[in-house]
Phi, psi and omega in degrees: 000142181281100183291338185296334182262000183262129179249133182238130176264122181254124184239118179199137181278359177259114182302324181296319178296321178299318181296315181300310182294321180296313180297319180299312183289323179297321178300330181272002175094005180280151170275129189241134171237136186246148175219134186263359178211166181295320182293318178296325178296316178300314181299315182295317182294323181287318183293317181215087185304127178278175176277336182200152180234127169263117192235124174284152181270310188271103177219149179289161176067300182224112182282174184297325180299315181294320178301316181297315180300318180293319179296322180288343178272352181257123182306322185290339185238000189290342181261004180284125178293136182238123176253121178280139181229105189210159176280351178295137184235357181289146179298324180299322179294320180291319179297318179298320180298320180289324181293324181282355175125000178290151178260346182198163181217120181246130183268132173280149351290150187244163174264133185301315182298322180295315181299313182297321180295318181291324177297312181297324179298313182292321178295322178294316178300315181298317181296319179296320178297318179296318179296320179296316179299318180294315180297320177299320179298316179296318180296316179298319179296318180296319179297316180298319180295320179294322179297318180298315180297317181297318179296320178297318179297318179297320180295319180296320179297318178297318180296318178297320179295319180295319179296319180298316178296322181295316180294322179296317179295319180297320179299315180297320180296318181290329175296317178294320180295321180296324179290329185260358184234170179260067181284169178284143181234156177221154183219119186242119177267111186287337182281318182267339182085002181288148179227126177255132178239121184292156179303320181291331175300314180290324181296326178303330184260006175091014183245157171273170181296327184283336186285336183240134178275157180273072180224162177296330180299323179298312180296317183293327181285337185261332182280150177294138183308315182297322180288329178298310180298319179296322181293317177302312182296319180295318180298318179297317180294321180293316182289333178275356180086008180288328176235159188269347182208162176247113179211119188220135173267123185232152178247134180236154176272121178286160180301326181277005178095351179281174180255135178248126178266127184233140171259113181258123180231136183211168176226155179251156178242139182244154176276185184295336180276358179087010179272139178286124182240348185202147174229132180236137181206177181235149174249123179247126181284111181245022182301313181295323179297317179298315180295319180295317180297319179296317179295321179295318179297317178297318180294318179295320178297318179295318181295318179295322178297316178295317183297311187276345176264359179290139177284341177273147174284130181235128180223151177231142183225152172249141183287145173245120185245154175274185185292346177265001178088008179274140178287123180247346178188177176230148179251133180295131174254319178199162170204140183273182185298318181297321178293322177301318179296318183293317183271350179073019179226158180264163177299323179300324180286328194252328184302128182093349182262166185271141184297309185290333178289318183277327182223076182297339179297341178300328179288318183292325183278355180087000182291324180299315179297323178297317180293318179299318180297319179297320181287316186283326182265337183079001181263137178301143180240139183226144181202143172247136182204159173265112185263127185220057181221159176050036177082002180259128176228100183195158169276126184237144170252118185252127174231116182245133178231149182292140179217097185062224174264061181184204181204158170247142184227137171251136181238119181245130177281110182249026182300313181297320179296317179296317179296321177296320178296318179295319178297321179295317178296318179298318179297319179298317179293320181296318179296316184293325186258002182299142177288340175281152174280131181233130178226152178232132179244159179266106183286346182268345179269153179301137174068018175048062183290149177288133177244349179202140169222147179265181182293331178297321177297316181297319181292318183290317187268336184086355178269145175274164180299320181298331183282338186246342179300130180093351180259159169278146187283007180291346180297339179290344181283348181060226178271355185267068184262009181251019178297131181305327183292339182293328178296322177294319179298315179297322179296318179298318181293318182294330181267358179067034181252171174263157181194168180224135187217158171246117187245151171265108182243171183229137178283174181299326180277006176091353180286140180282144170215147178272128188244115172273107193244125175242141183232136182227128177283149177241131182237153178277184184298334179275358180088008181277134180292125182244323186211167167238139173249125178245137178237126182240143177231134178279108183247027183302313180295322180294320179297317180295319180294318179297322179295316179295323180293318179299319178294320180294319180295323178298318179294320181295317181296321178296319179292317182295322181289343182267355182266158178271358181275140173288126184228149177212163179222140177239161175273185185291336181269002179096353179286135182280129187245349182204141170227137182282173183300323180299316178299312184296321178291324180296315183274340182072023181242158180279162179298323182298322180288331184277334187298162182062250179243014180296331180300336184295338179296335181279342183282140179303135182308325181285345182255350187298310183297317180296319179297313182298315181296319179296313182294314183293325177295316178295320181298320181294325183260355182061042181251161171291156175213153176221146175194161176251135182210168180256131183240135183283119178278165184300332182276006177093002181261136174279129180244142177284131181238135169265111184250152177212157179215146179228140177290147177240150186228151176283168180304331180273006176091002180283142179292131184244354181129205182234153168236134186224164180217167179208148180232143179282115182241028184300316182297317179297317180297322180295319178296319179296320181294318179298319180294319181293320179296317179298320180296319181295319179298316181295318181296321180294322179294317179296316182296319180297318180296315180298317181297315180297322179297315182295315181296319180299316180298318181292320182294320179300332182272358180211142179249003179279129183300318182296324178289324178296314180297318181295321178298316181297317181298317180294314182295318180294314181300317181288324181294321182269000177053052179252171181278332178203154176222132184233127177256124181254152168251144184264120179257112186276338181298146183296140350281143179299139181198168174242138185233137179288132179244341178204147184214135170247133177211144177284159180304139178091347180272135182285145181274142175232020185297326185273001179278124176269136181248104178293150179278336180292134183058030179233077185298331182293310180296322178299319181293317182297315183288342185272351186212158177265051179229152180284133174260116187250134174231105178288328180224104185295337182279341179261355182274114183297335180289342183251009185302329183295334186254020183301317181297320178298315179298321178299312183297323184267353178075020182282131181246321181228152183212144174229130184228146176212146181276158168249149185213161176225121182054041174084356179253138181292137177231006179172186180217151171238126179234134174245145188232144173244125185250334186273349176196170174275120190253134175268105184287131179254000000 
């Protein structure tokens, strides 16, 4: 598989894990995108969908299961394969991962080869599925095209068959007509060239027998040139035996200038030698038939156009009766395109078949009885119903009329109309029962009189509908008609605009109430203003509460600004809305810069993510939180702060946000750090003494060099609690290199003792051998000196390494390296 075109999104809240996985996949040629949280993963996948996602399960705020569920709910990302990568090992966790949409589950710690194999397997499966879908689409398209062509061929064959039957029938009819009528006849002697034209032949063209001579010139001058040539060719073919009969439709010019259509039919006579010597035939005037057929075709074409372009479904049926004459079913005669769509079947499927056999639901819905009534009584029948059978779910209007011993029915889908009626009824009920006051005024009548008020208006104002209909709503203003907001309201009404206002109004009993009033103009289809709709809400309690809240906030701000504690307040969404004077003086920033999320700029970069996760987790659960973080003081120094936050609630128990505080604990943190460093130094001295004692005891009990080296490797590995320890000897002879002589490793760790490390192009080994200092690599994949050995580290699972040289009389004679494989280790 071409890894260069495959993009993989790696999601893990641990940066070290992200680096390891990214480096591993990049080495294999994959394009890698990283996300450190579930939300960032969602954003990245939606913005640029990857080919595969490696997803950790245990993450703050949004775990891997939830991320997977959300991705599977989005059409653009639901087909992306997701492999869970987690330290969870319970079967229930793996089953849950598969149920939410994961395709695989890999348990940490993992083997690189296994991860790469599973990734390539899933990418291959995805590519094959896409290819299969594409091939199926092409095959389906080809089948559909072949079906269309086949249907067209079948239709053409039917039309040709119908035309052939029609011509055959017409021929038989004209033969009978010729026998029973005095049609025109002609007699052509092929040996002498003489041509006889009967008087009635000439009469068909408007001439008397004397006006036209019995010559070929007469026929040639009257027949249309194209028909003359066709007649000659047909006669030649007939006489030569190429065709079995002579029958030709010919056009002649009538004496009055019109065109006469003639059917010429003849037979030939042969002499004893079998030579054709004579042809005798009849001329039948088919002009009226031709005109009638043309008119019929035009009428039929027009009728079919109207029928098949109708938006209503149109069907025709013939009655099927039992031996007693009772209707027991109907047979389909026709249905147009709209009807085919409604019933979900084609005319080819249904014409000639029985209604109840194909659609038995017609009996249950009462439609069959309706159709029988239309046929038996002759009166049109109409019905509206909700049809929910045979895959049809719609409101239908059915109109059936008698047609012979059957009926024709039109079916109109009135679902949209019914839904509109239901919405209108719902709107009427909602307006009537709304807790808000709703009024409608007539904008075309003088002074905008009220024409409708709902029960909410009556409850809020105390006035009944009868008391206010026909009045202007200014009576609600009482004696307080000089409110500044009223000028704005009048301006909006005069300009025919919408607006929202807070008014001081009075109830019928004289009590004041604050009215949040919105007004909206209503216009007709021509854009003419017809009405105003006003919606009022009683916000008296809210106004009083807001006033009390403003007074309370003023007292709180005065108190907060007078304390030496750093204080802040957030809203319900987590946005910070207030910082006290002490905070602003500490940071040296203005309130405008700190609001919302601006305060985050003051937090030390290494503490920002931890602060946000702590705060957002507490915000989600409405819990208290505490943490220590570093805050940038105005003089440019980061100070350690002990911060805490508590949720705050309104009197009615609604969550209102958080209030938090902070104290400068830099001196305490420094004292703790000094104590920890002293403790670490003492522990290292004790550990070094114990290690030397153990190694000395082991060496004294053995004089074999290999046992001495192995003892040293084992004691060092166990003392430092690492996964492996390797002791190298330095070979100075060309080419210079280091070779493993002893190795300690925990079970399951791969051995690298037999790997020789050349010094050429090995800057890490050169650096270690050149100095008496420890070379520390917290992340071997990020250390540029170790880039050459990344594949080796991948195979052996090495993540962190610490190396130091050994020497004799100041010259290097080897190296000791300890490795951590189960995690990235910060060496102290």
